[in-house]
C-alpha positions in Angstrom: -33.8 -26.7 0.7 -37.3 -25.2 0.2 -39.9 -27.5 -0.8 -42.2 -26.6 -4.0 -45.4 -27.0 -3.4 -47.0 -28.1 -6.9 -50.5 -27.5 -5.8 -50.1 -23.8 -5.3 -52.8 -21.9 -7.1 -51.8 -19.9 -10.5 -51.6 -16.6 -9.1 -50.2 -14.5 -12.7 -51.2 -14.0 -16.1 -47.9 -15.3 -17.3 -47.8 -18.1 -15.3 -51.0 -19.0 -16.9 -49.8 -19.0 -20.2 -47.0 -20.7 -19.7 -48.4 -23.5 -18.0 -51.3 -23.9 -20.3 -48.2 -23.9 -23.3 -46.6 -26.5 -21.7 -49.9 -28.7 -21.5 -51.7 -28.1 -18.4 -55.4 -27.7 -18.0 -56.0 -28.0 -14.2 -56.4 -24.4 -13.1 -58.7 -24.8 -10.5 -58.6 -22.4 -7.8 -56.4 -19.7 -10.0 -56.2 -16.5 -7.9 -56.0 -14.0 -11.1 -58.4 -11.1 -10.0 -57.6 -8.1 -12.0 -55.5 -9.8 -14.6 -55.1 -9.0 -17.9 -55.8 -12.1 -19.9 -57.1 -10.4 -23.0 -56.9 -12.5 -26.1 -55.7 -15.6 -24.1 -56.4 -19.3 -25.4 -57.8 -21.4 -22.2 -59.6 -24.0 -24.2 -60.5 -27.1 -22.4 -59.3 -25.7 -19.4 -60.9 -26.5 -15.6 -60.4 -22.8 -13.7 -63.6 -24.3 -11.5 -63.4 -22.1 -8.3 -61.2 -19.6 -9.5 -60.8 -15.8 -8.8 -61.2 -13.7 -11.9 -63.1 -11.0 -10.5 -62.5 -7.7 -12.4 -60.0 -9.9 -15.0 -59.7 -8.5 -18.8 -60.8 -12.0 -20.5 -62.0 -9.8 -24.2 -61.2 -12.0 -27.1 -60.4 -14.6 -24.8 -60.9 -18.5 -26.2 -62.8 -20.1 -23.2 -64.4 -22.9 -25.4 -65.5 -25.7 -23.5 -63.9 -24.0 -19.9 -65.1 -25.1 -16.7 -65.8 -22.2 -14.4 -68.0 -23.6 -12.1 -67.7 -22.0 -9.1 -65.6 -19.4 -10.3 -66.1 -15.4 -9.3 -66.3 -13.6 -12.6 -67.5 -10.6 -10.9 -67.0 -7.4 -12.8 -64.7 -9.2 -15.3 -64.4 -8.0 -18.8 -65.9 -10.6 -21.2 -66.7 -8.8 -24.1 -66.5 -11.1 -27.2 -65.1 -14.0 -25.5 -65.9 -17.4 -26.6 -67.3 -19.3 -23.9 -69.2 -21.7 -26.3 -69.8 -25.0 -24.4 -68.5 -23.8 -20.9 -69.9 -24.8 -17.6 -70.7 -22.4 -15.8 -72.5 -23.5 -12.8 -72.4 -21.4 -9.5 -70.3 -19.1 -11.5 -70.6 -15.3 -10.3 -71.1 -12.9 -13.4 -72.4 -9.9 -11.5 -71.6 -6.8 -12.6 -69.7 -8.4 -15.8 -69.8 -7.1 -19.3 -71.3 -9.7 -21.4 -71.6 -8.0 -24.8 -70.7 -9.8 -27.7 -69.7 -12.9 -26.0 -70.2 -16.0 -27.2 -72.5 -18.3 -24.5 -74.0 -21.0 -27.1 -74.7 -24.2 -25.3 -72.9 -23.1 -22.2 -74.1 -25.0 -19.3 -75.9 -23.2 -15.7 -77.8 -23.8 -13.2 -80.2 -21.6 -10.5 -77.4 -20.5 -8.9 -75.2 -18.6 -11.6 -75.6 -15.3 -11.1 -75.4 -13.2 -14.4 -75.2 -9.6 -14.7 -78.7 -7.5 -14.5 -80.7 -7.7 -17.7 -79.0 -10.5 -18.8 -81.0 -13.1 -20.5 -79.1 -16.6 -20.7 -81.8 -17.9 -22.7 -81.3 -15.4 -25.8 -77.9 -16.3 -25.3 -78.4 -19.3 -26.5 -77.1 -20.6 -22.9 -78.6 -24.3 -21.7 -79.9 -24.6 -17.9 -78.9 -27.6 -16.1 -80.9 -29.0 -12.7 -79.5 -31.0 -10.1 -81.5 -34.1 -10.8 
C-alpha cells in the first residue's frame, strides 16, 4: 500500500478550493503557476513560498494572506483584495495590480513590484528588519 504524504504541496486549483473549504489554511510552497483562481476566497491563508506566477487571481479575496517569498510574477491580481497581506520578499514583477486593494499590506525592501508601481500610494506599509 503506498504511503500518503500529507505534506505534498498543493498543485491544483480544485485541491486548493477543496482544502480551504475543509478548514485548511496552510498552503505554503503551493505550486499553482498558471492556475485560474479568479474570484477565489483564500482570506487568512499561508501562501508563503508559493509559486503563483502567471496565475489568474483577479477579484480574489487574499485579505490577511501571507504571501512572503511567493512568486507572483506576471500574475493577474486585478481588483484583488490584499488588505493587510504580508508581502515580504514577494515577487510581483510584471504582475497586473490594477484596481487591487493593498491598503495596510506589509512589504520590505526585498519585495519586487512591477515597474512604475508605488507601494506608498497604494497605502502599503514598509517593514524594516529591526
